[in-house]
N, C-alpha and C positions, 0 to 999 in steps of 0.2 A: 504493500500500500504506500509506503514512504517513497519508493521509487516511482510509483505512478504519480504521486503528487509533485515530485521534483520534475518529472517529465512534462506534466501539464503546466507547471509554472514556467518552464523554459519555452514551451509552445506559446503561451500567452504573451510572454515578453517579446518574442519574435513578431507576433501579430501586432503588438503595439508599435514596435519599431517600423513596421511596414505600413502602418496607418490603418490596419483592419481592426478598428476599435470594437465593433459589434462582435466579431468573432473572438476577440481577446476577452471581452466581458463574459461571453458564453463559456469560455474555457476556465476563467477564474471561478465562475459559478459551480463548475464541476468539482473544483477543489473544495469550495465551501459546502457543497452538498455532503462531502465526506467528513470535512472538519469545519463546522460553522464558525469557530473562533480562530481559524488560521490567521495569524497576524499579517503575514506578507500578502496573502490574497485579499484580505479585507482592506489593507492599505492601498493596494493596487486598484481595487474597486472604488475606493474613495477618490483616488486620483482621476479615474475615468469619469466618475460622477461629477467632479468639479469641472472637468473639461466640457461636460455637457450642461453645466450650470444646474445640475440636479442636486440642490443643496441638502435637502432632507435625506436623500439617499447617501450622500457623502458623509453627513454627520452620523448616520446610523452605522456605517462601516468603520468610521473612525473610533466610535465608542467600542465596537467589537474588537478592534485591533489594539486598543490601548494596553490591555493586560500584557500582551506578548511584546509590544513594540515601544513601550514607554521610555525605554533607554536608547531608542534609535533616533538619531538626528532627523532621518527622513520622516518619521512620524510627526515630529514637531513642525517640520516644514509644511506638511499637509494640514496640520491643525491650524497653523498660521494662515494658510491659503483660505481655509474655510472661514476663519474669523474675518479676514479681509473682505471676503465676498459678502458677508452679512454686516459689514461696516463696523465691526468691533476693532477699531484701529489699534487701541492700546493693547488689547489681547493679542492681536496679530503680531505686533512688534515684539511683545514679550515672548511669544512662542518661537519667533524666528531667532531671537537671541538665545533662547534655550536650545534650539536646534544646533547652534554653533557649539554650545557647551557639550552637547551629546554627540559630537563628532561630525556634524554636517560640514561640508567644505565651505571655505570662505566664499567661493564662487557661487554656490547654491544659495547661501544666506544673502550674499550681496544682490543677487538677482531678485530675490523676494523683497528685500528692503527697498531696492530701487523702484519696484512696482508700487510698494506701499507709499513711498514719497511722491510718486507720480499721482497716485489716487488722491492724495491729500493736497495736491497742487503745490507741493514743496519741490518745485522743478529743479532748482539749483542743486539741492541735496540728491535728487534723483540722478541728475547728470554726473555729479561727483561719485555717486555710488556705482553707477554703471561703468564709469571710467576706471574705477578701482578693479572691477571685475575684468575689464579688458586688459588691464595691466597684468593681472594674474593669469588670464587666459585670452591671449590676443585673438581677435576675430570671433569670439564666442557668439554664436548666432542669436541667442536670446538677449544678450547684452546689447548687441547691435540693434535688435528690434526695439528694445527698451529705449535706446538713444534715439532711434527713429521716431518713436511715439512722442517723446518729449519735444523733439525738433518740430514735428508736425503740429503739436499743441501750441507752439509759439510762432506758427505760420512760416517756419523755415522748411517748407515742404521739399524743396530741391535737395537740401542737405539730408532731410529725413529719407528721401528716396534712395540716396546713396547708401545709407546705413542698411536699409532693407535689402538693397542689392547685394551687399556684402554677406548678409545672413543667408540670402537665397543661394549663394554660391558654396555654402558649406555642406558637408555630407549628411548632416542630420536631416532626414526627410520630413520629420514633423515640423522642424523649424523652417525648412524650405517652403512647405505649404503655407505656414503662417506668414512668412516674409512675402511670398507671392501675393497673398490676399491683401496685405498692407500696401504693396506696390500698386496693385490694381485699384485700390481705393483712392490712392493719390492721383493716379493717371486719370481715373474716371471723374475726379473732382476738378480737373483742370479745364481750361477753355482753349480753343484753337489759337495758335500764336498770332494770327492775323489781327486779333483784337488790339494788340499792343501797338503795332505800327499805325493802325488806324487811329487809336486814341492820341498818338503822338504826331499825327499828320497835321502840321501847322497850316498849310494851304487849305486843306479840307475844313479844319476847325474854324479858321477865319471866314471862309466862304459861308459856312452854315450859320455862324453867329451873326454875320451881317444880314443874311436872308431872314433869320428868325426875328431879329430886331425890327425888320421892315414889316413882317407879317403879323407879329404878336402885338396886340394893343393892351394897355393897362386894364386889368380885371378880366382879361380873356380866360376862358376855359380852354385848355390845350390838351390834345391827345398825342402822345409820343409812342409810335408803334416800333417795336424792336429796340427798346431803350438801351440795351447793353449796359454800359457803365453809367448810364443816366446823364451823360455829358450834355446832350441836346435838350433834355428836360431841364437841366440846371440853367442852360442858356435861356430857355423860355421863361422860367421863373425869374431870372435876373432881368428879363426884358419887361416884366410887369404882370405876368399872368397871375391870376388869383388862385388858380388850381390847375395842376398838371397831372394827368393820368399817364403814367409811364408803364407800359406793359411789355412783357417778354415771357416766353414759355419755358425758359430754362431756369430751374429752381436755384442752381448755383449762382447764376448771373443775377437773378432778382435779389437774392440774399446780399450779394456784394453791392448791388446798386443801391439798396436801402441803406447800407452802411455808408456809401459815398454821399447819399442825400443828407444823412444825419451829420456827417463830418463837415458838410458845407452849410449847415444850419437851415435847410429848406424842408425839414420833415413835416411842417404844418402846411406846406404849399404843394409838395409833390407826393403823390400816392403811387407807390410801386406795386404793380399787380402781376402775379405769376399766372398769366393766361395769354393765349393768342388773342389778337384783337378780334378775331371772328367769334370768340367765345364771350366777349364782353357784353353786358346787358345794361342799358341805360335804366337808372332807377335802382340798380343793384350795385354793380361795380362803379358806375359813374352817376353822379347826382343829376346831371343834365348832359345834353349833347354838347359837343365841343365847338368853340368858335374858330379853332385853328388846328390843323393837323401837321405834325412833323413825322416824316416817314423816310427812314434810310435803311431799307432792307434790299439792297441791290447788289448783285454779283458783278463780275467783270463785264457781262453782257447785258446788265440791267434787269432782265426779266426773270432770271433763274430762281429767285426766292419767292416767286408768286406775287410780285409787287402789284401787278395790275388787278388781280382778284382781291387783294388786300385793300387797296385804295377804293375799289368799286364797292366793297362791303362797307367800309368806313363811311363813304358818302351816303349810302342808303340807310345805315343804321346808327351811326355814332356821331355824325357831324350835323350842325345846323345848316340850313340852306344858305348857300353863298359863303360857306366857311373858307378861310384862307388855307392854302396848303404849301408846305415846303418839302420838296419842290412841287410846282403845279404843272410841270410838263417835262418832256424829255426829247432830245434829238439823238438818233443813232447815226453815227458817221461811219461809213464803210470805205474800204480801199482794197481793190484787187491787188494781189501780190504774187510774185514768183519767189519761191523760197524752198530749196531742197531740204534745208534743215528743219523747217516747219513741217514739210511734207512727211519727213521721217517719223513724226509723232503720230501719224495716222495710218501708215502703210509700210509694208515690207515686201520685198520681192526675192531677189537672190542674194545670198550671203555666203561668202567663201565657197562658191560653187554649188550651194544647196538652195533649193527653193523653199521659202518659208511662207509663201503666199497664203496657204490655208489659215494662217494665224490672223489674217485680215478680218475674218468673220467675227473675231472677238473684240475688235476695236470699239472704243467708246465714241459714238458719233456726236456727243455733245461738245460744246465749245471748250477750247483750251485757254486757260488764263495765262497770259504771257506778258513779259516786258519786251515789247516789240523790238526795241533798239538793241537788245542783246543778241538778236539773231541776224544772220546774213539774209537780206531780202532785197528785192527790187520792186518798187511801186510801179504799177502798170496804169495808174490813172491818178488824177487829183482826188482828194477826199470827196466823197459823195454823201449828200444828205439822203440817207436810206429810209428813215422813218422819223416823223415828228408827231408827238401826241400831246394834246392839251387835256390835262386831267379835270379841268373845269367843265369840259364837254362830257357827254355820255361816254362811259368807258366800255369798250368792247374787248373781250378776251381773244378775239380773232380779228386780225387785220393784216393787210398787205399793201405794199407800195412799190411801184415800178419807177425806176430812175434811169434816165439816159445819161451816158457819159462817153467821152472820147478817150481812147487808149493813148497813153503817152510813151509806151515802149512796146516793142515786139517781143513777146515771150509767152510761154505757157502760164496760165493762171492756176496756181496750185490751190489757192483759197482766198478767203476774205478776212482781212484784219479789220476790227471795228472797235469803237469806243463810244462814249456818249457825253452829252452836255446836259446838266440839270438846269431847268428853266425856272425863273421867277418873273411873273408878269411878262412872259414871252421872251425874256432875255436870259442868256446863260450866266449862271453865277458860279458854276464849277464844271470842270471838264476832266475826263480821264484820258485825254489824248496823250500819245507818246511824247517824251521830252519834257514833261512837267518836273520841275526841280522840287525835291523835298517832300514828295508825296508817296504814299504806299500804293496808290491805285495802279492797277495793271490794265492791259488791253485784253481783247478777246480775239480768238482766231477760230475760223471754221473752214475745213477743207471743202473743195468742190467734190461731192460724192459721185456725181455722174462723170462722164468723160470730160476731162479737163480741157477747156478751150484754149487755143493759141490765139492771143490777141495781137492785132496788127496796129502799130502806131498810126495815129490819125484816123483810124476807123471808129465809127460810132457803134456802141453796144447798149443793151438794156439789161439792168440788174433788178431782179425782184427780191425784195425783203419780205419775209412772212413771219408773223408772230401768231402762235397758237398757245395761249395762256402763258406758260413759262418757258417755252422753247422758241428760239428764233433761228432762222436759216436763210440762206441766199441761193438764188438760182439765176442763171443766164436765160433770158427768154428772147424770142424773136419779135 
């Protein structure tokens, strides 16, 4: 029987190490069925219960283990873990210290005390304690995770991510899983990098601030769709708006936006709402319809974030008749180009003597965001006004416009580079054209999907631009 128990304990320990906790628990129960008071098995079951946050079960097994394990440092570590979970901080600290007296290693005691200090928000002591552990045991995964948790708590998420990465590279599979979960939580909590160059884009910010000061009048109610950092909402409040409703559907962004609003002292004027604008209800989310709309939910091709449908809905449901809008129109400017380098983003033929053409079926036909001046290209015509929309008019989600142009060079047209101008009262106040200094804006490029035409200098051609909700494309027509 003794040999059977030893064998079962070894099996259970192996299962724990490999992450099969349910099977491990089942194996420990086999031991306890034979010997209900078995100290080591009860202690292991207490540990598993603590990992599952089953506190009553953990306490029951700890009581059963005490008679055999009371002189074991490991027992007092788990007793401390239980007391910490039920917020008996003084008892937890006392038991951790007793664990050291009973032979628990300084590393194990230090890890527990570090977590205790972290739980009580004594973050400097937590850092010092985890650092002591790392001095004794360099790269210890649980100490690295503890340091990462503290760094994350003080908003040093980049440094915290590095600590978790160190832990994830260690052999301990349990610590690997925990570290990977922590890394995912940080990565999932971040926003796309383009937000920061946009917020720091001086030409864009100056242009919008000027347009907002023109559109927003004292005591206006303003709706800011896709508020992001709330910068444009702050501009509206600063321009004299009595109430600004700033909406965004990303919970991380709206939480940060509300903090930004409070930091700037506009919390009584700006209401941050975690919803899409199409979910807002006047009388519930908004006390009244808005006098002015600010909307900057545009990609490099303008239409890709469903801007037309969003503005259409706002006009019908959220704005007063005749409300001012920023922007209140857009011009799409297109230019046919010859560019082998841009063409390589959309097609492949023969490489090193092998045909790769079947891969063309997998290409993404949507626009490519580019900094046009970083590519080698030849313009085949002067810039063309491809589309102009006035948002004060009825907005259609389906439109097309044909433009005549004269080719300025003889060459194959690989595709259309295009950008846009945002309008206020019919005049452009901001452009995403190539060559703009100090701006984060990029241009867009679309290939000619049908047979690519060869343009002849001096000849006249017709280019059709078509918009269907959030997709835009170009075709040569006769």
